[in-house]
A tleap script that builds the chain and sets N, CA, C and O, in Angstrom:
source leaprc.protein.ff14SB
mol = sequence {
  NMET PRO ASN GLY LEU GLU ILE ALA LYS THR
  ALA ILE ASP ASP PHE LYS GLU ILE GLN GLU
  TYR MET PHE LEU ALA LYS GLU GLU ASN ALA
  GLN LYS THR TYR ALA LYS LEU LYS LYS LYS
  TYR PHE SER LEU LYS ALA LEU LEU ASN VAL
  ALA GLY VAL ASP LEU THR ASP ILE ASP GLU
  ILE LYS CGLU
}
set mol.1.N position { 0.846 -1.134 0.064 }
set mol.1.CA position { 0.166 0.257 0.079 }
set mol.1.C position { 0.813 1.257 -0.162 }
set mol.1.O position { 1.983 1.223 0.217 }
set mol.2.N position { 0.431 2.252 -0.722 }
set mol.2.CA position { 1.258 3.326 -1.140 }
set mol.2.C position { 0.990 3.959 0.287 }
set mol.2.O position { 0.050 3.647 1.019 }
set mol.3.N position { 2.111 5.034 0.604 }
set mol.3.CA position { 1.976 5.879 1.992 }
set mol.3.C position { 1.779 7.378 1.165 }
set mol.3.O position { 1.712 7.474 -0.060 }
set mol.4.N position { 1.721 8.236 1.896 }
set mol.4.CA position { 1.442 9.385 1.683 }
set mol.4.C position { 2.149 10.327 0.695 }
set mol.4.O position { 1.646 11.080 -0.139 }
set mol.5.N position { 3.631 10.067 1.036 }
set mol.5.CA position { 4.534 10.497 0.042 }
set mol.5.C position { 4.615 10.149 -1.244 }
set mol.5.O position { 4.826 11.002 -2.107 }
set mol.6.N position { 4.427 8.605 -1.587 }
set mol.6.CA position { 4.246 7.865 -2.667 }
set mol.6.C position { 3.378 8.705 -3.547 }
set mol.6.O position { 3.781 9.065 -4.653 }
set mol.7.N position { 1.959 9.091 -2.994 }
set mol.7.CA position { 0.762 9.417 -3.307 }
set mol.7.C position { 0.818 10.874 -3.928 }
set mol.7.O position { 0.402 11.265 -5.019 }
set mol.8.N position { 1.476 11.580 -2.880 }
set mol.8.CA position { 1.992 12.986 -3.268 }
set mol.8.C position { 2.784 13.096 -4.542 }
set mol.8.O position { 2.397 13.932 -5.359 }
set mol.9.N position { 3.792 12.398 -4.810 }
set mol.9.CA position { 4.769 12.200 -5.741 }
set mol.9.C position { 3.878 11.758 -7.089 }
set mol.9.O position { 4.099 12.299 -8.173 }
set mol.10.N position { 2.790 10.665 -6.918 }
set mol.10.CA position { 2.303 10.493 -8.048 }
set mol.10.C position { 1.610 11.454 -8.616 }
set mol.10.O position { 1.628 11.619 -9.835 }
set mol.11.N position { 0.832 12.293 -7.695 }
set mol.11.CA position { -0.287 13.454 -8.067 }
set mol.11.C position { 0.537 14.295 -8.824 }
set mol.11.O position { 0.259 14.607 -9.982 }
set mol.12.N position { 1.754 14.763 -8.102 }
set mol.12.CA position { 2.832 15.896 -8.600 }
set mol.12.C position { 2.931 15.323 -10.266 }
set mol.12.O position { 2.737 15.956 -11.304 }
set mol.13.N position { 3.212 14.254 -10.118 }
set mol.13.CA position { 3.930 13.698 -11.756 }
set mol.13.C position { 2.729 13.834 -12.539 }
set mol.13.O position { 2.828 14.417 -13.619 }
set mol.14.N position { 1.473 13.336 -12.124 }
set mol.14.CA position { 0.500 13.613 -13.000 }
set mol.14.C position { -0.136 14.894 -13.590 }
set mol.14.O position { -0.697 15.110 -14.664 }
set mol.15.N position { 0.184 15.786 -12.357 }
set mol.15.CA position { -0.307 17.432 -12.576 }
set mol.15.C position { 0.693 17.862 -13.671 }
set mol.15.O position { 0.385 18.495 -14.681 }
set mol.16.N position { 1.814 17.475 -13.373 }
set mol.16.CA position { 2.826 17.955 -14.213 }
set mol.16.C position { 2.652 17.444 -15.715 }
set mol.16.O position { 2.918 18.275 -16.582 }
set mol.17.N position { 2.248 16.209 -16.118 }
set mol.17.CA position { 1.999 15.957 -17.323 }
set mol.17.C position { 0.883 16.311 -17.827 }
set mol.17.O position { 0.894 16.329 -19.058 }
set mol.18.N position { -0.475 16.720 -17.138 }
set mol.18.CA position { -1.526 17.212 -17.543 }
set mol.18.C position { -1.116 18.682 -17.937 }
set mol.18.O position { -1.813 19.192 -18.813 }
set mol.19.N position { -0.161 19.382 -17.458 }
set mol.19.CA position { -0.035 20.556 -17.803 }
set mol.19.C position { 0.720 20.644 -19.218 }
set mol.19.O position { 0.576 21.590 -19.992 }
set mol.20.N position { 1.585 19.480 -19.464 }
set mol.20.CA position { 2.190 19.367 -20.677 }
set mol.20.C position { 1.189 19.065 -22.201 }
set mol.20.O position { 1.273 19.438 -23.371 }
set mol.21.N position { 0.325 18.258 -21.475 }
set mol.21.CA position { -0.671 17.763 -22.634 }
set mol.21.C position { -1.619 19.013 -22.803 }
set mol.21.O position { -2.252 19.007 -23.859 }
set mol.22.N position { -1.843 20.127 -21.927 }
set mol.22.CA position { -2.915 20.968 -21.907 }
set mol.22.C position { -2.009 22.311 -22.884 }
set mol.22.O position { -2.487 23.042 -23.752 }
set mol.23.N position { -0.654 22.273 -22.381 }
set mol.23.CA position { 0.015 23.046 -23.705 }
set mol.23.C position { 0.034 22.633 -24.970 }
set mol.23.O position { 0.036 23.540 -25.803 }
set mol.24.N position { 0.050 21.460 -25.396 }
set mol.24.CA position { -0.023 20.903 -26.567 }
set mol.24.C position { -1.365 21.031 -27.334 }
set mol.24.O position { -1.469 21.476 -28.477 }
set mol.25.N position { -2.483 20.536 -26.475 }
set mol.25.CA position { -3.977 20.918 -26.902 }
set mol.25.C position { -3.897 22.241 -27.129 }
set mol.25.O position { -4.019 22.506 -28.325 }
set mol.26.N position { -3.711 23.331 -26.306 }
set mol.26.CA position { -3.742 24.516 -26.732 }
set mol.26.C position { -3.182 25.154 -28.017 }
set mol.26.O position { -3.794 25.890 -28.791 }
set mol.27.N position { -1.904 24.736 -28.100 }
set mol.27.CA position { -1.059 25.058 -29.385 }
set mol.27.C position { -1.717 24.380 -30.670 }
set mol.27.O position { -1.540 24.963 -31.739 }
set mol.28.N position { -2.500 23.138 -30.662 }
set mol.28.CA position { -3.127 22.575 -31.546 }
set mol.28.C position { -4.603 23.145 -31.735 }
set mol.28.O position { -5.472 22.594 -32.411 }
set mol.29.N position { -4.719 24.103 -31.168 }
set mol.29.CA position { -6.320 24.189 -31.005 }
set mol.29.C position { -7.379 23.377 -30.756 }
set mol.29.O position { -8.493 23.494 -31.266 }
set mol.30.N position { -7.018 22.515 -29.935 }
set mol.30.CA position { -7.803 21.165 -29.672 }
set mol.30.C position { -8.924 21.885 -28.344 }
set mol.30.O position { -8.797 21.764 -27.125 }
set mol.31.N position { -9.699 22.425 -28.905 }
set mol.31.CA position { -10.670 22.905 -27.675 }
set mol.31.C position { -11.129 22.180 -26.995 }
set mol.31.O position { -11.207 22.468 -25.801 }
set mol.32.N position { -11.652 20.856 -27.510 }
set mol.32.CA position { -12.927 19.594 -26.476 }
set mol.32.C position { -11.608 19.240 -25.622 }
set mol.32.O position { -11.581 19.467 -24.412 }
set mol.33.N position { -10.432 18.630 -26.354 }
set mol.33.CA position { -9.231 18.166 -25.471 }
set mol.33.C position { -8.670 18.958 -24.437 }
set mol.33.O position { -8.259 18.397 -23.421 }
set mol.34.N position { -8.605 20.112 -24.555 }
set mol.34.CA position { -8.142 20.947 -23.706 }
set mol.34.C position { -9.263 21.234 -22.377 }
set mol.34.O position { -8.977 21.438 -21.197 }
set mol.35.N position { -10.090 21.195 -22.772 }
set mol.35.CA position { -11.615 21.271 -21.732 }
set mol.35.C position { -11.547 20.338 -20.778 }
set mol.35.O position { -11.636 20.504 -19.561 }
set mol.36.N position { -11.320 18.944 -21.627 }
set mol.36.CA position { -11.074 17.778 -20.680 }
set mol.36.C position { -9.922 17.804 -19.887 }
set mol.36.O position { -9.996 17.398 -18.727 }
set mol.37.N position { -8.752 18.268 -20.394 }
set mol.37.CA position { -7.565 18.051 -19.710 }
set mol.37.C position { -7.679 19.216 -18.521 }
set mol.37.O position { -6.985 19.059 -17.517 }
set mol.38.N position { -8.414 20.205 -18.607 }
set mol.38.CA position { -8.590 21.305 -17.615 }
set mol.38.C position { -9.275 20.961 -16.341 }
set mol.38.O position { -9.006 21.349 -15.203 }
set mol.39.N position { -10.329 20.058 -16.803 }
set mol.39.CA position { -11.092 19.399 -15.500 }
set mol.39.C position { -10.104 18.469 -14.737 }
set mol.39.O position { -10.060 18.596 -13.513 }
set mol.40.N position { -9.360 17.607 -15.304 }
set mol.40.CA position { -8.577 16.898 -14.463 }
set mol.40.C position { -7.469 17.697 -13.943 }
set mol.40.O position { -6.937 17.215 -12.944 }
set mol.41.N position { -6.896 19.018 -14.460 }
set mol.41.CA position { -5.966 19.640 -14.029 }
set mol.41.C position { -6.478 20.182 -12.884 }
set mol.41.O position { -5.716 20.321 -11.927 }
set mol.42.N position { -7.815 20.572 -12.781 }
set mol.42.CA position { -8.464 21.092 -11.747 }
set mol.42.C position { -8.567 20.152 -10.421 }
set mol.42.O position { -8.388 20.779 -9.377 }
set mol.43.N position { -8.795 18.917 -10.292 }
set mol.43.CA position { -9.145 17.940 -9.759 }
set mol.43.C position { -7.541 18.030 -9.126 }
set mol.43.O position { -7.359 18.382 -7.961 }
set mol.44.N position { -6.490 17.695 -9.975 }
set mol.44.CA position { -5.197 17.338 -9.221 }
set mol.44.C position { -4.910 18.579 -8.523 }
set mol.44.O position { -4.427 18.574 -7.391 }
set mol.45.N position { -5.229 19.797 -9.250 }
set mol.45.CA position { -4.643 20.692 -8.076 }
set mol.45.C position { -5.482 20.853 -6.915 }
set mol.45.O position { -4.819 21.281 -5.969 }
set mol.46.N position { -6.654 20.675 -6.650 }
set mol.46.CA position { -7.183 20.510 -5.565 }
set mol.46.C position { -6.631 19.748 -4.618 }
set mol.46.O position { -6.318 20.194 -3.514 }
set mol.47.N position { -6.471 18.543 -4.978 }
set mol.47.CA position { -5.806 17.074 -4.517 }
set mol.47.C position { -4.530 17.659 -3.847 }
set mol.47.O position { -4.182 17.318 -2.716 }
set mol.48.N position { -3.854 18.555 -4.604 }
set mol.48.CA position { -2.491 18.767 -4.061 }
set mol.48.C position { -2.784 19.901 -2.729 }
set mol.48.O position { -2.339 19.836 -1.583 }
set mol.49.N position { -3.582 20.813 -3.264 }
set mol.49.CA position { -3.850 21.613 -2.141 }
set mol.49.C position { -4.230 21.174 -0.980 }
set mol.49.O position { -3.871 21.691 0.078 }
set mol.50.N position { -4.920 20.272 -1.064 }
set mol.50.CA position { -5.527 19.762 0.195 }
set mol.50.C position { -4.181 19.104 1.186 }
set mol.50.O position { -3.885 19.256 2.371 }
set mol.51.N position { -3.522 18.267 -0.015 }
set mol.51.CA position { -2.293 17.720 0.967 }
set mol.51.C position { -1.618 18.729 1.008 }
set mol.51.O position { -0.508 18.204 1.086 }
set mol.52.N position { -1.391 20.031 1.017 }
set mol.52.CA position { -0.436 20.664 1.602 }
set mol.52.C position { 0.733 21.101 0.486 }
set mol.52.O position { 1.652 21.825 0.867 }
set mol.53.N position { 0.680 20.691 -0.758 }
set mol.53.CA position { 1.480 20.523 -1.496 }
set mol.53.C position { 1.912 22.398 -2.230 }
set mol.53.O position { 0.933 22.937 -2.746 }
set mol.54.N position { 2.885 23.014 -2.242 }
set mol.54.CA position { 3.165 24.315 -2.610 }
set mol.54.C position { 2.763 24.148 -3.990 }
set mol.54.O position { 3.062 22.991 -4.285 }
set mol.55.N position { 2.282 24.676 -4.893 }
set mol.55.CA position { 2.049 24.558 -6.257 }
set mol.55.C position { 2.914 25.769 -7.093 }
set mol.55.O position { 2.928 25.974 -8.307 }
set mol.56.N position { 3.417 26.280 -6.332 }
set mol.56.CA position { 3.992 27.897 -6.689 }
set mol.56.C position { 5.130 27.418 -8.066 }
set mol.56.O position { 4.990 27.930 -9.177 }
set mol.57.N position { 6.060 26.542 -7.824 }
set mol.57.CA position { 7.244 26.292 -8.761 }
set mol.57.C position { 6.563 25.298 -9.728 }
set mol.57.O position { 7.174 25.162 -10.788 }
set mol.58.N position { 5.347 24.519 -9.587 }
set mol.58.CA position { 5.347 23.517 -10.467 }
set mol.58.C position { 3.959 23.793 -11.435 }
set mol.58.O position { 3.647 23.042 -12.359 }
set mol.59.N position { 3.184 25.022 -11.041 }
set mol.59.CA position { 1.824 25.359 -11.587 }
set mol.59.C position { 2.346 26.283 -12.501 }
set mol.59.O position { 2.658 27.424 -12.163 }
set mol.60.N position { 2.504 25.677 -14.104 }
set mol.60.CA position { 2.591 26.360 -15.245 }
set mol.60.C position { 1.226 27.316 -15.989 }
set mol.60.O position { 1.311 28.422 -16.523 }
set mol.61.N position { 0.030 26.479 -15.807 }
set mol.61.CA position { -1.047 26.898 -16.247 }
set mol.61.C position { -1.687 28.309 -15.697 }
set mol.61.O position { -2.091 29.260 -16.367 }
set mol.62.N position { -1.651 28.131 -14.127 }
set mol.62.CA position { -1.930 29.106 -13.414 }
set mol.62.C position { -3.690 29.414 -13.651 }
set mol.62.O position { -4.030 30.594 -13.737 }
set mol.63.N position { -4.418 28.671 -13.717 }
set mol.63.CA position { -5.870 28.947 -14.266 }
set mol.63.C position { -6.823 28.706 -13.061 }
set mol.63.O position { -8.038 28.850 -13.197 }
savepdb mol mol.pdb
quit
């Protein structure tokens, strides 16, 4: 069973990956894809905030 640190690391990695996909979707003008990714982005951002992770340095989207 993963511990809190492993869960936070996975969420941070997922958060960074979602942001990369959001940049690509925006660049390609893939509006539906971007909207779907944005929902996942907000979910991960909320989870990380509750976990007390400082997103200042890793949040490149800032929405």
